[in-house]
PDB file with one MODEL, atoms N, CA, C and O in Angstrom:
MODEL        1
ATOM      1  N   MET A   1      41.017 -21.544-164.888  1.00  0.00           N
ATOM      2  CA  MET A   1      41.492 -22.208-164.818  1.00  0.00           C
ATOM      3  C   MET A   1      40.322 -23.324-165.456  1.00  0.00           C
ATOM      4  O   MET A   1      40.404 -23.117-166.667  1.00  0.00           O
ATOM      5  N   THR A   2      39.271 -24.406-165.245  1.00  0.00           N
ATOM      6  CA  THR A   2      39.019 -24.935-166.046  1.00  0.00           C
ATOM      7  C   THR A   2      37.680 -24.890-165.266  1.00  0.00           C
ATOM      8  O   THR A   2      37.425 -24.216-164.268  1.00  0.00           O
ATOM      9  N   ASP A   3      36.971 -25.656-165.861  1.00  0.00           N
ATOM     10  CA  ASP A   3      35.750 -26.438-165.544  1.00  0.00           C
ATOM     11  C   ASP A   3      35.523 -27.578-164.122  1.00  0.00           C
ATOM     12  O   ASP A   3      34.568 -27.770-163.370  1.00  0.00           O
ATOM     13  N   ARG A   4      37.241 -28.321-164.239  1.00  0.00           N
ATOM     14  CA  ARG A   4      37.111 -29.363-163.632  1.00  0.00           C
ATOM     15  C   ARG A   4      37.045 -29.335-162.170  1.00  0.00           C
ATOM     16  O   ARG A   4      37.464 -28.325-161.604  1.00  0.00           O
ATOM     17  N   ILE A   5      36.449 -30.575-161.291  1.00  0.00           N
ATOM     18  CA  ILE A   5      36.125 -30.026-160.134  1.00  0.00           C
ATOM     19  C   ILE A   5      37.779 -30.527-159.307  1.00  0.00           C
ATOM     20  O   ILE A   5      38.020 -30.148-158.161  1.00  0.00           O
ATOM     21  N   SER A   6      38.550 -31.203-159.923  1.00  0.00           N
ATOM     22  CA  SER A   6      39.411 -31.739-159.322  1.00  0.00           C
ATOM     23  C   SER A   6      40.754 -32.325-160.306  1.00  0.00           C
ATOM     24  O   SER A   6      40.363 -32.888-161.328  1.00  0.00           O
ATOM     25  N   PHE A   7      42.489 -32.258-160.109  1.00  0.00           N
ATOM     26  CA  PHE A   7      43.065 -32.532-160.688  1.00  0.00           C
ATOM     27  C   PHE A   7      43.708 -33.372-159.931  1.00  0.00           C
ATOM     28  O   PHE A   7      43.587 -33.463-158.710  1.00  0.00           O
ATOM     29  N   SER A   8      44.784 -34.350-160.993  1.00  0.00           N
ATOM     30  CA  SER A   8      45.765 -34.944-160.282  1.00  0.00           C
ATOM     31  C   SER A   8      46.753 -34.225-160.277  1.00  0.00           C
ATOM     32  O   SER A   8      46.893 -33.164-160.885  1.00  0.00           O
ATOM     33  N   ILE A   9      47.831 -34.997-159.283  1.00  0.00           N
ATOM     34  CA  ILE A   9      48.816 -33.755-159.030  1.00  0.00           C
ATOM     35  C   ILE A   9      50.111 -33.337-159.935  1.00  0.00           C
ATOM     36  O   ILE A   9      51.005 -32.731-159.344  1.00  0.00           O
ATOM     37  N   ASN A  10      50.264 -33.593-161.217  1.00  0.00           N
ATOM     38  CA  ASN A  10      50.797 -33.286-162.654  1.00  0.00           C
ATOM     39  C   ASN A  10      49.658 -32.776-162.511  1.00  0.00           C
ATOM     40  O   ASN A  10      49.702 -32.281-161.385  1.00  0.00           O
ATOM     41  N   GLU A  11      48.611 -32.573-162.965  1.00  0.00           N
ATOM     42  CA  GLU A  11      47.710 -31.655-163.689  1.00  0.00           C
ATOM     43  C   GLU A  11      47.946 -30.304-162.376  1.00  0.00           C
ATOM     44  O   GLU A  11      48.780 -29.429-162.609  1.00  0.00           O
ATOM     45  N   ALA A  12      47.617 -30.290-161.834  1.00  0.00           N
ATOM     46  CA  ALA A  12      47.228 -29.246-160.855  1.00  0.00           C
ATOM     47  C   ALA A  12      48.431 -28.774-160.496  1.00  0.00           C
ATOM     48  O   ALA A  12      48.347 -27.772-159.786  1.00  0.00           O
ATOM     49  N   ALA A  13      49.941 -29.280-160.823  1.00  0.00           N
ATOM     50  CA  ALA A  13      51.585 -28.686-160.848  1.00  0.00           C
ATOM     51  C   ALA A  13      51.612 -28.057-162.044  1.00  0.00           C
ATOM     52  O   ALA A  13      52.088 -26.929-161.923  1.00  0.00           O
ATOM     53  N   ALA A  14      51.253 -28.362-163.296  1.00  0.00           N
ATOM     54  CA  ALA A  14      50.574 -27.977-164.383  1.00  0.00           C
ATOM     55  C   ALA A  14      50.059 -26.578-164.335  1.00  0.00           C
ATOM     56  O   ALA A  14      50.585 -25.616-164.895  1.00  0.00           O
ATOM     57  N   LEU A  15      48.656 -26.561-163.396  1.00  0.00           N
ATOM     58  CA  LEU A  15      47.952 -25.621-163.502  1.00  0.00           C
ATOM     59  C   LEU A  15      48.574 -24.168-163.146  1.00  0.00           C
ATOM     60  O   LEU A  15      48.391 -23.076-163.685  1.00  0.00           O
ATOM     61  N   CYS A  16      49.382 -24.552-162.033  1.00  0.00           N
ATOM     62  CA  CYS A  16      49.736 -23.884-160.971  1.00  0.00           C
ATOM     63  C   CYS A  16      50.861 -22.970-160.649  1.00  0.00           C
ATOM     64  O   CYS A  16      51.039 -22.057-159.842  1.00  0.00           O
ATOM     65  N   GLY A  17      51.949 -23.890-162.112  1.00  0.00           N
ATOM     66  CA  GLY A  17      53.314 -23.413-161.860  1.00  0.00           C
ATOM     67  C   GLY A  17      53.949 -23.878-161.146  1.00  0.00           C
ATOM     68  O   GLY A  17      55.100 -23.443-161.116  1.00  0.00           O
ATOM     69  N   LEU A  18      53.566 -25.078-160.114  1.00  0.00           N
ATOM     70  CA  LEU A  18      54.999 -25.734-159.006  1.00  0.00           C
ATOM     71  C   LEU A  18      55.177 -26.647-159.772  1.00  0.00           C
ATOM     72  O   LEU A  18      54.688 -26.636-160.901  1.00  0.00           O
ATOM     73  N   SER A  19      56.116 -27.891-159.191  1.00  0.00           N
ATOM     74  CA  SER A  19      56.623 -28.774-159.015  1.00  0.00           C
ATOM     75  C   SER A  19      55.905 -29.710-158.313  1.00  0.00           C
ATOM     76  O   SER A  19      55.594 -29.610-157.126  1.00  0.00           O
ATOM     77  N   ARG A  20      55.658 -30.570-159.009  1.00  0.00           N
ATOM     78  CA  ARG A  20      55.754 -32.133-157.818  1.00  0.00           C
ATOM     79  C   ARG A  20      55.680 -31.658-156.749  1.00  0.00           C
ATOM     80  O   ARG A  20      54.697 -31.114-156.245  1.00  0.00           O
ATOM     81  N   THR A  21      56.924 -31.853-156.215  1.00  0.00           N
ATOM     82  CA  THR A  21      57.540 -32.029-155.212  1.00  0.00           C
ATOM     83  C   THR A  21      56.798 -30.821-154.289  1.00  0.00           C
ATOM     84  O   THR A  21      55.851 -31.359-153.716  1.00  0.00           O
ATOM     85  N   LYS A  22      56.860 -29.685-154.006  1.00  0.00           N
ATOM     86  CA  LYS A  22      56.050 -28.873-154.127  1.00  0.00           C
ATOM     87  C   LYS A  22      55.086 -28.817-153.807  1.00  0.00           C
ATOM     88  O   LYS A  22      54.894 -28.165-152.781  1.00  0.00           O
ATOM     89  N   LEU A  23      54.106 -29.356-154.374  1.00  0.00           N
ATOM     90  CA  LEU A  23      52.366 -29.806-154.355  1.00  0.00           C
ATOM     91  C   LEU A  23      52.875 -30.665-153.117  1.00  0.00           C
ATOM     92  O   LEU A  23      53.130 -30.052-152.081  1.00  0.00           O
ATOM     93  N   TYR A  24      53.017 -31.862-153.152  1.00  0.00           N
ATOM     94  CA  TYR A  24      53.994 -32.724-151.813  1.00  0.00           C
ATOM     95  C   TYR A  24      54.540 -32.323-150.812  1.00  0.00           C
ATOM     96  O   TYR A  24      54.727 -33.257-150.033  1.00  0.00           O
ATOM     97  N   GLU A  25      54.980 -31.150-150.354  1.00  0.00           N
ATOM     98  CA  GLU A  25      55.622 -30.454-149.351  1.00  0.00           C
ATOM     99  C   GLU A  25      54.167 -29.271-149.077  1.00  0.00           C
ATOM    100  O   GLU A  25      53.924 -28.833-147.952  1.00  0.00           O
ATOM    101  N   LEU A  26      53.585 -29.014-149.933  1.00  0.00           N
ATOM    102  CA  LEU A  26      52.302 -28.581-149.256  1.00  0.00           C
ATOM    103  C   LEU A  26      51.194 -29.360-148.936  1.00  0.00           C
ATOM    104  O   LEU A  26      50.485 -28.995-147.998  1.00  0.00           O
ATOM    105  N   ILE A  27      50.953 -30.263-149.489  1.00  0.00           N
ATOM    106  CA  ILE A  27      50.507 -31.285-148.592  1.00  0.00           C
ATOM    107  C   ILE A  27      50.597 -31.270-146.870  1.00  0.00           C
ATOM    108  O   ILE A  27      50.003 -30.822-145.889  1.00  0.00           O
ATOM    109  N   ARG A  28      51.486 -31.888-147.152  1.00  0.00           N
ATOM    110  CA  ARG A  28      52.811 -32.954-146.154  1.00  0.00           C
ATOM    111  C   ARG A  28      52.621 -31.291-144.891  1.00  0.00           C
ATOM    112  O   ARG A  28      52.429 -31.329-143.676  1.00  0.00           O
ATOM    113  N   ALA A  29      52.736 -30.311-145.594  1.00  0.00           N
ATOM    114  CA  ALA A  29      52.739 -29.567-144.477  1.00  0.00           C
ATOM    115  C   ALA A  29      51.632 -28.544-143.500  1.00  0.00           C
ATOM    116  O   ALA A  29      51.696 -27.725-142.583  1.00  0.00           O
ATOM    117  N   GLY A  30      50.224 -29.462-144.713  1.00  0.00           N
ATOM    118  CA  GLY A  30      48.735 -28.916-144.142  1.00  0.00           C
ATOM    119  C   GLY A  30      48.093 -28.077-144.877  1.00  0.00           C
ATOM    120  O   GLY A  30      46.877 -27.922-144.979  1.00  0.00           O
ATOM    121  N   GLU A  31      49.317 -27.300-145.612  1.00  0.00           N
ATOM    122  CA  GLU A  31      48.509 -25.938-146.756  1.00  0.00           C
ATOM    123  C   GLU A  31      47.158 -26.417-147.908  1.00  0.00           C
ATOM    124  O   GLU A  31      46.032 -25.964-148.113  1.00  0.00           O
ATOM    125  N   LEU A  32      47.713 -27.209-148.310  1.00  0.00           N
ATOM    126  CA  LEU A  32      46.618 -28.018-149.444  1.00  0.00           C
ATOM    127  C   LEU A  32      46.441 -29.235-148.882  1.00  0.00           C
ATOM    128  O   LEU A  32      47.287 -29.792-148.183  1.00  0.00           O
ATOM    129  N   LYS A  33      45.069 -29.798-149.237  1.00  0.00           N
ATOM    130  CA  LYS A  33      44.520 -30.757-148.669  1.00  0.00           C
ATOM    131  C   LYS A  33      44.182 -31.636-149.596  1.00  0.00           C
ATOM    132  O   LYS A  33      43.578 -31.141-150.548  1.00  0.00           O
ATOM    133  N   PRO A  34      44.452 -33.264-149.653  1.00  0.00           N
ATOM    134  CA  PRO A  34      44.292 -33.687-151.413  1.00  0.00           C
ATOM    135  C   PRO A  34      42.981 -34.878-151.254  1.00  0.00           C
ATOM    136  O   PRO A  34      42.837 -35.738-150.385  1.00  0.00           O
ATOM    137  N   ALA A  35      42.480 -34.690-151.944  1.00  0.00           N
ATOM    138  CA  ALA A  35      41.581 -35.754-152.051  1.00  0.00           C
ATOM    139  C   ALA A  35      42.047 -37.156-152.319  1.00  0.00           C
ATOM    140  O   ALA A  35      42.381 -37.439-153.469  1.00  0.00           O
ATOM    141  N   LYS A  36      42.109 -38.160-151.266  1.00  0.00           N
ATOM    142  CA  LYS A  36      42.314 -39.819-152.246  1.00  0.00           C
ATOM    143  C   LYS A  36      41.106 -40.955-152.746  1.00  0.00           C
ATOM    144  O   LYS A  36      40.129 -41.388-152.134  1.00  0.00           O
ATOM    145  N   VAL A  37      41.519 -41.181-153.863  1.00  0.00           N
ATOM    146  CA  VAL A  37      40.391 -42.075-154.042  1.00  0.00           C
ATOM    147  C   VAL A  37      40.963 -43.200-154.838  1.00  0.00           C
ATOM    148  O   VAL A  37      41.382 -43.116-155.993  1.00  0.00           O
ATOM    149  N   GLY A  38      40.932 -44.173-154.146  1.00  0.00           N
ATOM    150  CA  GLY A  38      41.034 -45.336-153.966  1.00  0.00           C
ATOM    151  C   GLY A  38      42.567 -44.781-153.752  1.00  0.00           C
ATOM    152  O   GLY A  38      42.902 -44.076-152.801  1.00  0.00           O
ATOM    153  N   LEU A  39      43.480 -45.245-154.857  1.00  0.00           N
ATOM    154  CA  LEU A  39      45.523 -45.109-155.256  1.00  0.00           C
ATOM    155  C   LEU A  39      45.648 -43.697-155.511  1.00  0.00           C
ATOM    156  O   LEU A  39      46.721 -43.112-155.365  1.00  0.00           O
ATOM    157  N   ARG A  40      44.467 -43.064-155.931  1.00  0.00           N
ATOM    158  CA  ARG A  40      44.666 -41.699-156.210  1.00  0.00           C
ATOM    159  C   ARG A  40      44.781 -40.526-155.626  1.00  0.00           C
ATOM    160  O   ARG A  40      43.706 -40.221-155.110  1.00  0.00           O
ATOM    161  N   THR A  41      45.997 -39.338-155.398  1.00  0.00           N
ATOM    162  CA  THR A  41      45.681 -38.439-155.263  1.00  0.00           C
ATOM    163  C   THR A  41      45.512 -37.631-156.351  1.00  0.00           C
ATOM    164  O   THR A  41      46.060 -37.583-157.452  1.00  0.00           O
ATOM    165  N   LEU A  42      44.201 -36.685-155.551  1.00  0.00           N
ATOM    166  CA  LEU A  42      43.646 -35.838-156.275  1.00  0.00           C
ATOM    167  C   LEU A  42      43.887 -34.419-155.649  1.00  0.00           C
ATOM    168  O   LEU A  42      43.639 -34.603-154.457  1.00  0.00           O
ATOM    169  N   ILE A  43      44.270 -32.979-155.827  1.00  0.00           N
ATOM    170  CA  ILE A  43      43.454 -32.100-155.912  1.00  0.00           C
ATOM    171  C   ILE A  43      41.907 -31.223-156.498  1.00  0.00           C
ATOM    172  O   ILE A  43      41.627 -31.016-157.679  1.00  0.00           O
ATOM    173  N   LEU A  44      41.011 -30.789-155.187  1.00  0.00           N
ATOM    174  CA  LEU A  44      40.445 -30.282-155.456  1.00  0.00           C
ATOM    175  C   LEU A  44      40.542 -28.594-156.058  1.00  0.00           C
ATOM    176  O   LEU A  44      41.013 -27.635-155.447  1.00  0.00           O
ATOM    177  N   ARG A  45      39.864 -28.608-157.604  1.00  0.00           N
ATOM    178  CA  ARG A  45      39.508 -27.448-158.096  1.00  0.00           C
ATOM    179  C   ARG A  45      39.571 -25.914-156.439  1.00  0.00           C
ATOM    180  O   ARG A  45      40.365 -25.048-156.073  1.00  0.00           O
ATOM    181  N   ALA A  46      38.443 -26.346-156.072  1.00  0.00           N
ATOM    182  CA  ALA A  46      38.582 -25.105-155.247  1.00  0.00           C
ATOM    183  C   ALA A  46      39.441 -24.991-153.353  1.00  0.00           C
ATOM    184  O   ALA A  46      39.468 -24.161-152.445  1.00  0.00           O
ATOM    185  N   ASP A  47      39.967 -26.291-153.594  1.00  0.00           N
ATOM    186  CA  ASP A  47      41.341 -25.877-152.605  1.00  0.00           C
ATOM    187  C   ASP A  47      42.518 -25.507-153.029  1.00  0.00           C
ATOM    188  O   ASP A  47      43.199 -24.708-152.386  1.00  0.00           O
ATOM    189  N   LEU A  48      42.962 -26.106-154.313  1.00  0.00           N
ATOM    190  CA  LEU A  48      43.997 -25.150-154.742  1.00  0.00           C
ATOM    191  C   LEU A  48      43.636 -23.418-155.442  1.00  0.00           C
ATOM    192  O   LEU A  48      44.406 -22.586-155.922  1.00  0.00           O
ATOM    193  N   GLU A  49      42.549 -23.399-155.286  1.00  0.00           N
ATOM    194  CA  GLU A  49      42.553 -22.045-155.310  1.00  0.00           C
ATOM    195  C   GLU A  49      42.601 -20.740-154.277  1.00  0.00           C
ATOM    196  O   GLU A  49      42.807 -19.534-154.417  1.00  0.00           O
ATOM    197  N   ALA A  50      42.216 -21.872-152.861  1.00  0.00           N
ATOM    198  CA  ALA A  50      42.230 -21.579-152.180  1.00  0.00           C
ATOM    199  C   ALA A  50      43.602 -21.305-151.557  1.00  0.00           C
ATOM    200  O   ALA A  50      43.995 -20.245-151.069  1.00  0.00           O
ATOM    201  N   MET A  51      44.173 -22.327-151.656  1.00  0.00           N
ATOM    202  CA  MET A  51      45.868 -22.110-151.524  1.00  0.00           C
ATOM    203  C   MET A  51      46.754 -21.384-152.348  1.00  0.00           C
ATOM    204  O   MET A  51      47.939 -21.294-152.027  1.00  0.00           O
ATOM    205  N   LEU A  52      46.188 -20.701-153.670  1.00  0.00           N
ATOM    206  CA  LEU A  52      46.513 -19.929-153.998  1.00  0.00           C
ATOM    207  C   LEU A  52      46.488 -18.495-153.884  1.00  0.00           C
ATOM    208  O   LEU A  52      47.300 -17.582-154.033  1.00  0.00           O
ATOM    209  N   GLN A  53      44.694 -18.670-153.416  1.00  0.00           N
ATOM    210  CA  GLN A  53      44.609 -16.931-152.676  1.00  0.00           C
ATOM    211  C   GLN A  53      45.251 -16.612-151.565  1.00  0.00           C
ATOM    212  O   GLN A  53      45.416 -15.413-151.341  1.00  0.00           O
ATOM    213  N   ARG A  54      45.858 -17.794-150.433  1.00  0.00           N
ATOM    214  CA  ARG A  54      46.595 -17.242-149.285  1.00  0.00           C
ATOM    215  C   ARG A  54      47.464 -17.266-149.463  1.00  0.00           C
ATOM    216  O   ARG A  54      48.185 -17.062-148.486  1.00  0.00           O
ATOM    217  N   ALA A  55      48.342 -17.590-151.158  1.00  0.00           N
ATOM    218  CA  ALA A  55      49.630 -17.156-151.055  1.00  0.00           C
ATOM    219  C   ALA A  55      49.514 -15.601-151.121  1.00  0.00           C
ATOM    220  O   ALA A  55      49.853 -14.724-150.326  1.00  0.00           O
ATOM    221  N   THR A  56      48.987 -15.571-152.204  1.00  0.00           N
ATOM    222  CA  THR A  56      49.051 -13.990-152.688  1.00  0.00           C
ATOM    223  C   THR A  56      48.409 -12.946-151.533  1.00  0.00           C
ATOM    224  O   THR A  56      48.174 -11.799-151.912  1.00  0.00           O
ATOM    225  N   ALA A  57      48.175 -13.236-150.410  1.00  0.00           N
ATOM    226  CA  ALA A  57      47.560 -12.525-149.644  1.00  0.00           C
ATOM    227  C   ALA A  57      48.242 -11.679-148.914  1.00  0.00           C
ATOM    228  O   ALA A  57      47.660 -10.937-148.122  1.00  0.00           O
TER     229      ALA A  57
ENDMDL
END
């Protein structure tokens, strides 16, 4: 990955190879925790990595 600590939904989707829709589904299901900053929805790198680790376990 990169050394950034957070990504937009579009950036997170591109990084992990999932669609924006799938990321929003994971957020609604509680499997991925978003960080809200004002109107922006960000995904923390640590949360994205943890979700991917759980998916491969």
